[in-house]
C-alpha positions in Angstrom: 205.6 118.5 -75.3 208.4 116.9 -73.3 208.1 113.1 -72.9 208.2 113.2 -69.1 205.5 115.9 -69.0 203.3 113.9 -71.5 203.6 110.7 -69.3 202.8 112.6 -66.1 199.7 114.1 -67.7 198.7 110.6 -68.8 198.8 109.7 -65.1 201.7 107.3 -65.2 203.3 108.8 -62.1 205.1 111.8 -60.7 207.8 113.5 -62.7 210.4 111.7 -60.6 208.8 108.3 -61.2 208.4 108.9 -64.9 212.0 110.0 -65.3 213.2 106.8 -63.6 211.0 104.7 -65.9 212.3 106.5 -69.0 215.9 106.0 -68.0 215.2 102.3 -67.2 214.1 101.9 -70.9 210.5 101.2 -70.1 209.2 103.8 -72.6 208.9 103.5 -76.3 207.9 106.1 -78.9 206.7 104.9 -82.2 208.3 101.5 -81.5 211.7 102.7 -80.4 213.0 102.9 -76.8 213.6 106.5 -75.7 215.7 107.3 -72.7 215.7 111.1 -73.1 213.0 112.7 -70.8 213.1 115.9 -72.8 212.3 114.1 -76.1 209.6 116.0 -77.9 206.3 114.1 -78.5 202.8 114.9 -79.5 199.4 113.2 -79.3 199.9 111.7 -82.7 202.9 109.6 -81.5 202.3 106.0 -80.3 203.8 106.0 -76.8 203.9 103.0 -74.5 204.8 102.9 -70.8 205.7 99.4 -69.6 203.6 98.0 -72.3 200.6 100.2 -71.7 199.5 102.8 -74.4 199.8 106.4 -73.1 196.7 108.3 -74.2 196.8 112.0 -73.6 193.7 113.7 -72.2 193.3 117.4 -71.8 191.1 116.9 -68.7 191.7 115.0 -65.5 189.0 113.5 -63.2 189.9 112.2 -59.8 187.9 110.7 -57.0 189.2 111.5 -53.5 188.0 110.1 -50.3 188.5 113.3 -48.3 189.8 112.8 -44.8 188.9 114.9 -41.8 191.2 117.8 -41.1 191.8 118.8 -44.8 190.6 122.0 -46.5 188.6 121.9 -49.7 190.7 124.5 -51.5 193.6 124.7 -53.9 195.8 126.6 -51.5 195.6 127.3 -47.8 197.9 127.6 -44.8 196.6 124.2 -43.7 196.7 121.0 -45.7 194.4 121.0 -48.7 192.7 118.3 -50.7 195.0 119.1 -53.6 198.0 118.3 -51.4 196.7 114.7 -51.3 196.7 114.2 -55.1 199.7 112.1 -56.4 198.5 110.6 -59.7 199.1 113.7 -61.9 200.7 117.2 -61.9 198.6 119.3 -59.5 198.7 122.5 -61.6 195.2 123.5 -62.7 193.4 121.0 -60.4 190.6 122.1 -58.1 187.9 120.5 -56.0 184.4 120.5 -57.4 182.5 122.2 -54.5 183.6 121.7 -51.0 183.3 119.6 -47.9 183.7 121.0 -44.4 187.1 120.5 -42.7 185.6 117.9 -40.4 183.6 116.1 -43.1 184.9 113.0 -45.0 183.9 111.4 -48.2 183.6 111.8 -51.9 185.1 114.8 -53.5 185.8 115.2 -57.2 189.1 116.8 -58.2 189.4 118.0 -61.8 190.7 120.7 -64.2 187.5 120.7 -66.2 185.9 124.0 -65.3 182.9 123.5 -67.6 181.9 120.2 -66.0 182.4 121.6 -62.5 180.1 124.5 -63.3 177.4 122.2 -64.5 177.7 119.9 -61.5 177.4 122.9 -59.1 174.7 124.8 -60.9 171.6 125.2 -58.8 169.5 124.6 -61.9 170.9 121.1 -62.3 169.8 119.9 -58.9 172.6 117.3 -58.7 172.0 114.9 -55.8 174.5 114.6 -53.0 174.1 111.7 -50.6 175.6 111.7 -47.1 175.9 109.2 -44.3 175.8 110.7 -40.8 175.8 109.8 -37.1 173.8 111.9 -34.8 173.1 112.5 -31.2 169.5 113.1 -29.9 166.3 111.5 -30.9 164.8 112.0 -34.4 161.2 113.1 -34.3 158.7 110.5 -35.7 157.9 112.9 -38.6 161.5 113.6 -39.5 161.3 111.9 -42.8 158.2 113.9 -43.9 159.8 117.1 -42.6 162.8 116.6 -44.8 160.6 115.7 -47.7 158.6 118.9 -47.2 161.7 121.0 -47.0 163.4 122.0 -43.8 163.0 125.7 -43.0 166.2 127.4 -41.8 166.8 130.9 -40.7 167.9 132.3 -44.0 166.3 129.9 -46.5 164.0 126.9 -47.0 165.8 123.7 -48.1 164.5 121.9 -51.2 162.9 118.5 -50.6 165.4 116.0 -49.2 165.3 112.2 -48.7 166.0 111.1 -45.1 166.7 107.4 -44.5 167.0 106.5 -40.8 169.0 103.3 -40.5 169.5 103.1 -36.7 168.9 105.0 -33.5 171.9 107.3 -34.3 172.6 106.7 -38.0 171.0 107.9 -41.2 171.5 108.9 -44.8 170.3 112.1 -46.4 170.1 113.1 -50.0 170.0 116.8 -50.8 170.0 118.7 -54.1 171.8 121.8 -52.9 175.1 122.6 -51.3 174.6 125.4 -48.8 177.1 126.1 -46.1 176.8 123.5 -43.3 173.4 122.5 -44.8 173.2 118.9 -43.6 174.3 119.9 -40.1 171.8 122.7 -40.0 168.9 120.6 -41.3 169.6 117.9 -38.6 169.8 120.5 -35.9 166.5 122.0 -37.1 164.8 118.7 -36.1 166.4 118.6 -32.6 169.5 116.5 -33.3 173.3 117.1 -33.8 175.5 115.7 -36.4 178.5 113.9 -34.8 180.0 112.5 -38.0 179.4 113.3 -41.7 180.5 111.5 -44.8 179.5 112.1 -48.4 178.9 108.8 -50.2 177.6 109.9 -53.6 177.7 112.8 -56.0 175.0 112.5 -58.7 175.3 108.9 -60.0 178.9 108.6 -58.9 179.4 106.6 -55.7 182.4 106.7 -53.4 184.8 103.7 -54.1 184.6 101.7 -50.8 188.2 100.5 -51.4 189.5 104.1 -51.0 190.7 104.8 -47.5 190.4 108.4 -46.2 193.1 110.4 -48.0 193.4 108.0 -50.9 192.4 108.9 -54.5 192.2 107.4 -57.9 191.4 108.5 -61.5 187.8 108.1 -62.6 187.1 105.4 -65.2 185.7 106.6 -68.6 182.3 105.1 -67.5 182.4 107.2 -64.3 183.2 110.4 -66.1 180.2 109.7 -68.4 178.0 109.3 -65.3 179.1 112.8 -64.2 178.5 114.3 -67.6 
């Protein structure tokens, strides 16, 4: 594999950034400075980038704080979540599941199809937690209604945990991911979602330091939480 491609896939920057670093003599291979971006390397080589060991990984796991106005898809006429990723080459990356265009929050981006399948499998019942603002007045029995399973036109939702935190704010944890599910559940009890943000996926929580549109690689510990 080319040295610049190897470094990109190790998340040391874009191809342009990596090439600049190589030419600036910031990269060593087996103890020797290499300035040729096309230099052939393998996983067995000891490669350092500005003093940091470059460890190749077949799979990439990224946490994105999805902003409003972006599409949860690989390609689209409008701006997609993949367009926001800068840490690694985008080829092969895809979002795990989807968030509506007007929904913000935690979205996992990866190239690991097997893990994505497990996380999205209905049999796994992976929790998804959302913060939302709403208009209208929640009925006094809203918490128990969500716990029993909200009945919608086409299906009955599984048990959900509703936590009301103010007159117009709440958290809800669901175990499915049906189309517009949270909005439809809230509407079923007489309210309307005005703002929606996913704050957790399974045991993985959204990094509060990430602004909408920002992303970062998951730590090994966070990857283990997902697995």
